[in-house]
N, C-alpha and C positions, 0 to 999 in steps of 0.2 A: 325233561325226563331224566331221572337218574340212571346212570349206567355204571358198570364195573370197570369202565375204561379209566376212570380217575375219580378222585374224591372219596366220598363216604363209603360207597359200596365196595370200591377196590380195597380200602383200608379194612373194612369189616370182613371181607372174604378172606384176606390173607393175614389178618391180625397184625398189620403194620401201620405205623403212624407216618403220614405225610411222605410216602415214597417219592423220590424224584421222578417226575413224569414230563415227557416232551409231547406237545400236542401239535398235530398237523391239521390245518383246515384246508388241505388240498381238495377235499370233497365238500367244501362249503359248510353247511350246517351239520354235517355228519363227521365230527372230529375223529381222527385216527390217533391213538395214543401209544406211546412206548414208555414203559415204566421199568425202573430198576427195583426189584423186589428181593430183599434179604431178610429172612425170618431168623431171629436170634434163637428161638427155642429149637431143641433137638428134633422135635417132631411137629407136624402141622396137619390139622384137619381143616379142610376148606369149609368155611362157613357157608350156609345156604343163602343164596340170593335169588331173586326172581329170574326167570328165563328171559333172554334178550336175543334179538336178531343180530348176532355178531359171532366172529371167531376170536379165540384167544390162542396165541402162539408163543409159548415160553421157550427161550433158549437157556438150557441148563448150564450153570457155571460150577456145579459141584463135580468132584472127581467121578462120582456116580450118584444116581438118585433112584431110590426104590420106593414105589408107591402102589397102593391099591386103589382102583377107580371103579366106580359103579355108574353106569350110564343108563338113563331112562328106566329106572326101577328094576334093573336086572337083578336076579336073585343072587348070582355069584359074581363078586367083584373080579376084575381083571388085575393081575399083578404084573408089574413091569419093573425092570431095572434098566436104566438108560445111562449112557456115558456122557462125559463132559463135552460140551459143545454141540450136543444133539438137540433136536427140536421135537415138539409135539404140536398137534393142532386139535383144538376142542371146539365143537359146535355148541354155543352157549344157549341155543333155544331150549335145551334141557341141560342146565349146568351139571357137569359131572360131580358126583360126590367122591371126594378123594382123601386118602390118608397118606401122608408122606413120612416114611419111617426115619429119614435122616435129615430132616429140615428142608428148607427151600431157598434156593439162591438162583435167580434167573432174571433175564431181561424179557419182558412180556410185551408182545405186540397185541393191541386190541384193534380189531378190524371190523367195523359195522358192515352188515350185508348191504345197506344202502350205499355206503361209500364204495364198496367193491363193485356193486352193480353199475354205479355211475362211471367208475373207471373202465369196467369191461365194455360198456357201450361206447366209451370214447376211443377205445383201441380196436373196436370191431370184433371183440370176442363174442362167441355165441352163448356161452354159459359162464356162470360165476361161482359154481359150487366146487369146493375143494375137499380133497381127501388125502391123508397120509398116515403112515404107521407111526405109533409112538416110538421115540428114539431115533428118528430119521437123521442121518448125517448129511447135512447140506452145507458145503463150504461157502456158497454164495450168500445164503441167509445169515450164516454165522458172521461173515465178513461185514455185511451191511449193518447188522445190529452192533457189532463190535466197533464200527466207526463212530458210534454214539457214546462209547464208554467214557471218553474224556469229558463229555458234557455231564455225565452222571457223577463222576468222581471230583468234579470241580476244577479240573485242570484246563478246561477249554470251554468256549461258549459256542453253542450251536445256533446258527441263524435260522430264521423261519424258512429261507430258501433251501438251506441244507437239509433240514428235517423233512421238508416237503419232497425234496429230490430222493431222499432215502425211502420214504414211504411209497413213492411212485415206482421206484426200482423194485421194492419188495412185492408190490402188487403185480407188476409185470412178471417177475420170476415165479411167484406162487401160481398165477393163472396158467403160465406156460407149462409148468412141471407137475402141478397137483390138481389142475382142473380136469373135468371130464370132457374130452373131445374138444379142447380149446384150440381154436385157430385165430390168428390175428390178421387183420386186413393188411394189405401191402403198402400202406401210406408211407411215402418217403419224400425227401426233399426238405429244404430249409424254409426259413421264414421269408415272406415277401419283404422287399426293401423297407417299405413303410412300417411293417410290423417289427422288424429288427431295430429300426431307428427309434420307434416308440418305446420298445422295451428297454433299450439301452439308455435312452434319455430319462425314463422313469427311474431306473436304478441309480443313475448318476445323481438325480435330484433328491434321492431319499437315502443317502449314505448313513445318516444318523438314525433315522427311524426304521429303515429296512422295509422290504416288501415280501409278500408271499408269491408263490408261483400262481396261485389263484388270482391275485391282483393283476399280474402281468398277462396271464392267459386271457382273462376277461377283456383287457384293453385291446388285445389282438384278435378277439373274436374266435378263440380256439379253445378246445378242451385242454385241461391241465397237462395230460399225458402228451398230446400232440405238440403243445407249446414246448415242453421240456425237450422232446426229441428234436424238434425243428430248430430250436435255439442252439443246441449242441451241433447239429448238422451245419448251421450257418457260421458258428464261431469256433468250432473245434473244442468248446469248453461247456460244461454244464453251467446253468445260470448262477449257482452259488459261487463257483470259482471266479467267473467273470466279475461278479459283484465284489468279491473279496479283493481282487486285483485293483479294482477302482478305488477301494478304500485305502489300499497301500499307496496308490498313486497320489491320492489326496494327502496322505500323511507325508509322503516324500516332499510334496510341494510346500507344505507348512514347515517341515524340518529345514528346508533351504531358505524360505522366504519370510519366515516369521521368527519372533523371539519367544513364542509360546513354549511352555514346558512340555515334556513328554506326556504327562497325564492330560494336559490341556489339548494336545494334538490328538491323543487317543479318543477323547470325547468328541472333538470336532470332526474326526474322521469316521465316527460311527462305531468304534470298538467299545466293548463292554467295560473295559478297564485298561489301565496301563499294562498290566501283565498279559492281558489278552492280545493287545497290540504287539507287545514285544515278542510273544511266542509266534504269532502269525507272521509278523514282519521277518523274523529270523528264519522261519521255515521257507518263506517265499524268496527272500533276498539273500540269505546266507550270512547276515550279520544283524546285530541289534540296531534299533533306530538311533540310539545315542552314538554308537560307533559309526554308523553310516553318516550321520550328521558331521561328526568330527573329521572323518576322512575327507569330506567334501568342502568343509569350511576351514580346514587347516587346524592347527593346534591352538590358535588364538581363541579366547572365549567368544561365544556367540550368544548374546542374550542370556536367558536363563535356561540352560540345557536340561536340567533335571526337574 
């Protein structure tokens, strides 16, 4: 079934070609997507698409955005002007007809009802319906979506674990702050020893291909949200950070014990490219892989360093 989360319908609705989109399968067959939408034209009329059981949440990147929106065949459209870094929430069962007077520049979360329902049940929430006013200023949503900006502008690579973790955090926050009468169960505690061992062994064995939170949670017999919380409780780190540190450990071992080049080590350790490894390694270790290798091997040449 086509959705406006990505692909043809998203491109048609916003008049954009191939917008960069991150896809999370944290809810199995109900993908949650986050897209970077930049419309070149000075104005935008949202194209009509079929209704669908999902929410759309755009984070505005313009200094201000003025738009007229008509919902459910209302005679009079509502006019809004919202500030930079604010968000809106649209129920797409009846897609709003909208005209944006000064273009469109946003990061858009697409959240299917089925995905949110599955998440809500996993955390013990009673309801999954959300409401918010257009132009809501929410620093937490802004920060979470901004964490993905480097993946959209090409300066960073977002692993499946990282995207999954962001979408889980977004759902938790949205349900807690914009749900109707939402309460969460008081589940606490970390993973059982066997669950932690299985998850860590699985990640260590898949440094090159990577895993999703759904893969790890299923192996542990837990919901995705429960697994992510319990893993952090057990290790003090979210799964994506623990996984990245293992990739860096693997890279360090190859830097010291092999004559592989930096690009070869990046590939062997599961990084998307040499530049991805260099940025990540420098952020975590404080120096580049090449410099780290030279410092530990001395000034004498060691194999093919570059």
